[in-house]
Residue frames as qw, qx, qy, qz and C-alpha x, y, z in Angstrom:
[[0.102, -0.722, 0.189, 0.657, -0.72, -12.74, 8.80],
 [0.741, 0.635, 0.214, -0.054, -1.28, -12.27, 5.05],
 [0.568, -0.300, 0.433, 0.633, 1.64, -12.42, 2.62],
 [0.504, 0.836, 0.032, -0.216, 2.29, -10.27, -0.43],
 [0.671, -0.281, 0.502, 0.468, 4.99, -11.71, -2.69],
 [0.471, 0.831, -0.097, -0.280, 6.54, -10.21, -5.80],
 [0.784, -0.020, 0.356, 0.508, 9.06, -11.24, -8.40],
 [0.150, 0.904, -0.141, -0.374, 11.16, -8.48, -9.98],
 [0.829, 0.165, 0.381, 0.374, 12.82, -9.44, -13.25],
 [0.048, -0.789, 0.230, 0.568, 15.52, -7.13, -14.67],
 [0.775, 0.425, 0.338, 0.323, 16.43, -6.92, -18.34],
 [0.362, -0.429, 0.223, 0.797, 19.15, -4.90, -20.00],
 [0.440, 0.805, 0.392, 0.070, 17.81, -2.29, -22.43],
 [0.365, 0.825, -0.200, 0.383, 20.84, -0.64, -24.01],
 [0.378, 0.308, -0.611, 0.624, 22.85, 0.43, -20.99],
 [0.409, -0.307, 0.327, -0.795, 19.84, 0.75, -18.65],
 [0.004, -0.126, -0.975, 0.181, 17.96, -1.81, -16.58],
 [0.535, -0.199, -0.195, -0.798, 14.21, -2.15, -17.11],
 [0.200, -0.084, 0.869, -0.445, 11.97, -4.12, -14.76],
 [0.581, -0.265, -0.569, -0.519, 8.97, -6.42, -14.86],
 [0.174, -0.178, 0.710, -0.658, 7.30, -6.61, -11.45],
 [0.590, -0.204, -0.627, -0.466, 4.70, -9.32, -10.81],
 [0.637, -0.369, 0.423, -0.528, 2.59, -10.40, -7.84],
 [0.410, 0.178, -0.888, -0.105, 3.21, -14.06, -7.19],
 [0.392, -0.432, -0.796, 0.164, 1.03, -14.38, -4.07],
 [0.500, 0.250, 0.769, -0.312, -1.85, -13.72, -3.42],
 [0.599, 0.684, 0.102, -0.403, -2.39, -12.62, -7.06],
 [0.688, -0.135, 0.565, 0.435, -0.36, -14.99, -9.25],
 [0.449, 0.236, 0.529, 0.680, 1.00, -13.44, -12.43],
 [0.057, 0.943, 0.325, -0.049, -0.53, -10.03, -11.77],
 [0.606, -0.066, 0.139, 0.780, 2.15, -8.05, -13.55],
 [0.028, 0.626, 0.034, -0.779, 2.51, -4.41, -14.40],
 [0.556, 0.582, 0.533, 0.261, 1.33, -3.10, -17.75],
 [0.387, 0.370, 0.164, 0.829, 1.98, -0.05, -19.93],
 [0.266, -0.775, -0.228, -0.526, -0.59, 2.02, -17.98],
 [0.575, -0.729, 0.282, -0.243, 0.70, 0.95, -14.55],
 [0.605, 0.491, -0.623, 0.074, 4.13, -0.70, -14.94],
 [0.208, 0.179, -0.833, 0.479, 4.49, -1.65, -11.29],
 [0.488, -0.517, -0.631, -0.310, 1.40, -3.22, -9.68],
 [0.225, -0.482, 0.378, -0.758, 0.22, -1.38, -6.59],
 [0.366, -0.188, -0.890, 0.197, -1.01, -3.20, -3.49],
 [0.454, -0.484, 0.008, -0.748, -4.18, -2.56, -1.47],
 [0.196, 0.041, -0.896, 0.396, -4.20, -4.11, 1.99],
 [0.444, -0.552, -0.611, -0.354, -7.52, -5.11, 3.51],
 [0.303, -0.597, 0.279, -0.688, -8.80, -3.42, 6.65],
 [0.725, -0.420, 0.349, -0.420, -8.71, -5.22, 9.98],
 [0.945, 0.213, -0.248, 0.021, -6.32, -7.91, 8.70],
 [0.707, -0.623, 0.195, 0.272, -3.32, -6.98, 10.83],
 [0.208, -0.670, 0.540, 0.466, 0.28, -7.02, 9.60],
 [0.861, 0.503, 0.009, -0.075, 1.18, -8.01, 6.07],
 [0.606, -0.455, 0.488, 0.433, 4.50, -9.62, 5.20],
 [0.571, 0.778, -0.140, -0.221, 6.04, -8.45, 1.92],
 [0.683, -0.307, 0.534, 0.393, 8.68, -10.37, 0.01],
 [0.519, 0.790, -0.189, -0.265, 10.39, -9.17, -3.17],
 [0.781, -0.198, 0.506, 0.310, 12.55, -11.71, -5.01],
 [0.248, 0.712, -0.417, -0.507, 14.83, -10.74, -7.88],
 [0.868, 0.224, 0.435, 0.082, 14.60, -13.20, -10.75],
 [0.031, 0.806, -0.407, -0.428, 17.77, -12.62, -12.81],
 [0.911, 0.224, 0.342, 0.059, 17.71, -15.11, -15.74],
 [0.568, 0.782, -0.129, 0.222, 20.17, -12.96, -17.73],
 [0.804, -0.282, -0.163, 0.497, 22.68, -13.21, -14.85],
 [0.203, 0.819, 0.006, 0.537, 23.09, -9.43, -14.60],
 [0.511, -0.023, -0.546, 0.663, 24.16, -9.66, -10.95],
 [0.261, -0.553, -0.061, -0.789, 21.38, -7.32, -9.76],
 [0.448, -0.353, -0.742, 0.353, 20.66, -7.29, -6.02],
 [0.256, -0.910, -0.305, -0.116, 19.01, -4.97, -3.53],
 [0.277, 0.661, -0.333, 0.613, 21.19, -2.09, -2.42],
 [0.387, -0.109, -0.688, 0.604, 22.29, -1.66, 1.20],
 [0.228, 0.258, 0.312, -0.886, 19.55, 1.02, 1.36],
 [0.134, 0.160, 0.901, 0.380, 16.94, -1.15, -0.39],
 [0.072, -0.673, -0.687, -0.266, 13.68, 0.67, 0.28],
 [0.006, -0.001, -0.208, 0.978, 12.50, 4.21, 0.85],
 [0.156, -0.569, -0.792, -0.154, 8.92, 4.63, 2.09],
 [0.014, 0.079, 0.214, -0.973, 6.90, 7.79, 2.61],
 [0.230, 0.591, 0.730, -0.256, 3.20, 8.52, 3.12],
 [0.274, 0.820, 0.294, -0.408, 1.43, 10.43, 0.37],
 [0.433, 0.848, -0.237, -0.193, 4.21, 11.44, -2.02],
 [0.909, 0.284, -0.207, 0.226, 7.02, 9.63, -3.78],
 [0.634, -0.678, 0.110, 0.354, 10.15, 9.55, -1.59],
 [0.491, 0.835, -0.192, 0.155, 13.11, 11.51, -2.88],
 [0.180, 0.621, -0.670, 0.364, 15.63, 10.25, -0.36],
 [0.413, 0.000, -0.879, 0.236, 16.32, 7.70, 2.33],
 [0.359, -0.142, 0.467, -0.796, 13.77, 7.02, 5.02],
 [0.317, -0.207, -0.904, -0.200, 11.24, 4.37, 5.95],
 [0.501, -0.450, -0.072, -0.735, 7.77, 5.19, 7.31],
 [0.305, -0.308, 0.749, -0.501, 6.95, 3.74, 10.74],
 [0.866, 0.124, 0.104, -0.473, 4.31, 1.46, 9.13],
 [0.817, 0.399, -0.415, 0.040, 7.22, -0.59, 7.73],
 [0.532, -0.663, 0.501, -0.165, 9.15, -2.82, 10.17],
 [0.801, -0.203, 0.558, 0.074, 11.44, -5.87, 10.27],
 [0.581, 0.754, -0.245, -0.187, 13.32, -5.02, 7.07],
 [0.663, -0.388, 0.592, 0.245, 15.77, -7.75, 5.99],
 [0.785, 0.404, 0.417, 0.218, 17.64, -8.62, 2.80],
 [0.113, 0.937, -0.222, -0.243, 19.86, -5.62, 2.16],
 [0.001, 0.656, -0.712, -0.251, 22.54, -6.56, -0.38],
 [0.412, 0.011, 0.910, 0.039, 20.77, -9.81, -1.37],
 [0.183, -0.084, -0.670, -0.714, 18.24, -10.91, -4.00],
 [0.387, -0.543, -0.726, -0.168, 15.36, -11.27, -1.51],
 [0.032, -0.257, 0.295, -0.920, 13.92, -8.35, 0.46],
 [0.387, -0.526, -0.756, -0.049, 11.37, -8.84, 3.26],
 [0.022, -0.142, 0.355, -0.924, 9.49, -6.44, 5.51],
 [0.063, -0.549, -0.816, 0.169, 6.25, -6.10, 7.44],
 [0.140, -0.394, -0.172, -0.892, 3.61, -3.44, 6.89],
 [0.073, 0.101, 0.745, -0.655, 1.81, -2.89, 10.22],
 [0.221, -0.378, -0.672, -0.597, -1.38, -1.92, 8.32],
 [0.251, -0.530, -0.691, 0.423, -2.75, -0.24, 11.46],
 [0.101, 0.529, 0.085, -0.838, -3.50, 3.13, 9.84],
 [0.256, -0.494, 0.063, -0.828, -5.97, 4.54, 9.15],
 [0.383, -0.314, -0.816, 0.298, -7.39, 4.04, 12.62],
 [0.224, -0.835, -0.502, 0.032, -9.58, 5.93, 15.09],
 [0.378, -0.741, -0.004, 0.555, -6.77, 8.36, 15.98],
 [0.103, -0.430, 0.516, 0.734, -5.53, 8.74, 12.37],
 [0.629, 0.441, 0.570, -0.291, -8.65, 8.49, 10.15],
 [0.403, 0.720, -0.297, -0.481, -7.13, 9.75, 6.88],
 [0.960, 0.280, 0.004, 0.015, -6.38, 7.17, 4.17],
 [0.431, -0.682, 0.516, 0.288, -2.78, 5.97, 4.17],
 [0.848, 0.524, -0.021, 0.074, -1.02, 5.47, 0.87],
 [0.582, -0.607, 0.392, 0.374, 2.61, 4.50, 1.23],
 [0.627, 0.748, -0.215, -0.038, 4.75, 5.47, -1.74],
 [0.718, -0.513, 0.417, 0.220, 7.86, 3.39, -1.89],
 [0.516, 0.735, -0.425, -0.114, 10.95, 2.94, -3.98],
 [0.941, -0.201, 0.213, 0.170, 13.00, -0.24, -4.24],
 [0.118, 0.882, -0.434, -0.144, 16.71, 0.39, -4.80],
 [0.975, 0.090, 0.147, 0.141, 19.09, -1.97, -6.60],
 [0.099, -0.778, 0.531, 0.321, 22.74, -2.24, -7.56],
 [0.834, 0.433, -0.313, -0.137, 24.50, -4.20, -10.28],
 [0.945, -0.078, -0.169, 0.268, 27.39, -6.64, -9.97],
 [0.497, 0.346, -0.215, 0.766, 29.81, -3.69, -9.64],
 [0.290, -0.538, -0.562, 0.557, 27.74, -2.23, -6.77],
 [0.012, -0.010, 0.189, 0.982, 26.55, 0.65, -9.01],
 [0.419, 0.374, 0.510, -0.652, 22.94, 1.89, -8.69],
 [0.044, 0.178, 0.791, 0.584, 20.49, 0.76, -11.36],
 [0.362, -0.331, -0.322, -0.810, 16.91, 1.77, -12.17],
 [0.175, 0.014, 0.764, -0.620, 14.61, 1.67, -9.13],
 [0.220, -0.442, -0.796, -0.351, 10.96, 0.55, -8.85],
 [0.074, -0.041, 0.372, -0.924, 8.21, 2.66, -7.28],
 [0.355, -0.451, -0.741, -0.350, 4.84, 0.96, -6.64],
 [0.312, -0.423, 0.246, -0.814, 2.39, 2.07, -3.91],
 [0.275, -0.244, -0.905, 0.215, 0.80, 0.37, -0.89],
 [0.408, -0.457, -0.092, -0.785, -2.68, 1.47, 0.22],
 [0.096, 0.028, -0.876, 0.471, -3.18, 0.45, 3.84],
 [0.420, -0.508, -0.639, -0.397, -6.65, -0.69, 4.92],
 [0.089, -0.417, 0.451, -0.784, -5.90, 0.03, 8.57],
 [0.146, -0.193, -0.909, 0.338, -8.16, -0.76, 11.48],
 [0.192, 0.347, 0.432, -0.810, -11.02, 1.75, 11.27],
 [0.252, 0.006, -0.587, -0.770, -12.77, 1.19, 7.94],
 [0.368, -0.383, -0.840, -0.110, -15.26, -1.21, 9.49],
 [0.205, -0.433, -0.539, 0.693, -15.66, 1.10, 12.50],
 [0.128, 0.275, -0.069, -0.950, -16.65, 4.10, 10.41],
 [0.380, -0.062, -0.649, -0.656, -18.96, 2.23, 8.08],
 [0.423, -0.344, -0.838, 0.021, -20.63, 0.24, 10.85],
 [0.270, -0.537, -0.543, 0.586, -21.09, 3.07, 13.35],
 [0.047, -0.382, 0.002, 0.923, -20.91, 6.54, 11.80],
 [0.190, -0.091, -0.628, -0.749, -23.02, 5.90, 8.71],
 [0.330, -0.514, -0.785, -0.103, -25.96, 4.39, 10.67],
 [0.253, -0.544, -0.428, 0.676, -25.70, 7.15, 13.28],
 [0.010, 0.204, -0.249, -0.947, -25.83, 9.78, 10.54],
 [0.276, -0.277, -0.738, -0.550, -28.85, 8.10, 8.96],
 [0.340, -0.555, -0.721, 0.239, -30.60, 7.90, 12.36],
 [0.164, -0.418, -0.179, 0.876, -29.90, 11.60, 12.93],
 [0.151, 0.024, -0.458, -0.876, -31.46, 12.51, 9.58],
 [0.346, -0.417, -0.803, -0.250, -34.51, 10.33, 10.27],
 [0.297, -0.531, -0.566, 0.556, -34.88, 12.08, 13.64],
 [0.015, -0.283, 0.073, 0.956, -34.81, 15.51, 12.00],
 [0.269, -0.148, -0.652, -0.694, -37.39, 14.44, 9.40],
 [0.357, -0.481, -0.798, 0.063, -39.66, 12.97, 12.11],
 [0.196, -0.471, -0.371, 0.776, -39.42, 16.21, 14.11],
 [0.109, 0.144, -0.305, -0.935, -40.29, 18.32, 11.06],
 [0.350, -0.270, -0.758, -0.479, -43.25, 16.08, 10.14],
 [0.336, -0.494, -0.725, 0.341, -44.49, 16.00, 13.75],
 [0.085, -0.398, -0.186, 0.894, -44.34, 19.80, 14.06],
 [0.209, 0.006, -0.501, -0.840, -46.09, 20.20, 10.72],
 [0.373, -0.376, -0.827, -0.189, -48.83, 17.76, 11.85],
 [0.282, -0.512, -0.583, 0.564, -49.28, 19.51, 15.23],
 [0.004, -0.308, 0.033, 0.951, -49.37, 22.96, 13.65],
 [0.271, -0.135, -0.643, -0.704, -51.94, 21.84, 11.03],
 [0.365, -0.488, -0.791, 0.052, -54.22, 20.47, 13.82],
 [0.222, -0.470, -0.387, 0.761, -53.92, 23.75, 15.76],
 [0.033, 0.130, -0.274, -0.952, -55.00, 25.85, 12.79]]
């Protein structure tokens, strides 16, 4: 089961918290940038569940931790309220500095062929249990059908087109001999 690990580092900017989010495994030091401040994750197809771990690195001792409602996850659009998509299971770490969960990564699949992009929001509180700025990266699930469609449907489509072309050429050849 592949792991995806992040470190989230808060800093105080005036009276607001700003974040630096970095992959630590499998992409060491892959941090957000000005174009995409929070690195997104793309899960490979046919790899099964992925385990996610977010660790808060708080060198300034701001007392930041995950809220008791630490993650909201929704397919397709940014979540605007509580809720966790069924692709996310085994959530642990509410109220701590380390959040873990599993992404089933089983969609798209034969019954649900559309791409699955999970928009999520990580929620935090400060030392006084007051909400602070959240993070909102995305997870693109590889699912279980990418190989299926590319290995079966594309060759079948090509074979169908070749069959049509062969039929047209054969008919043209037969008709030219008859004339």
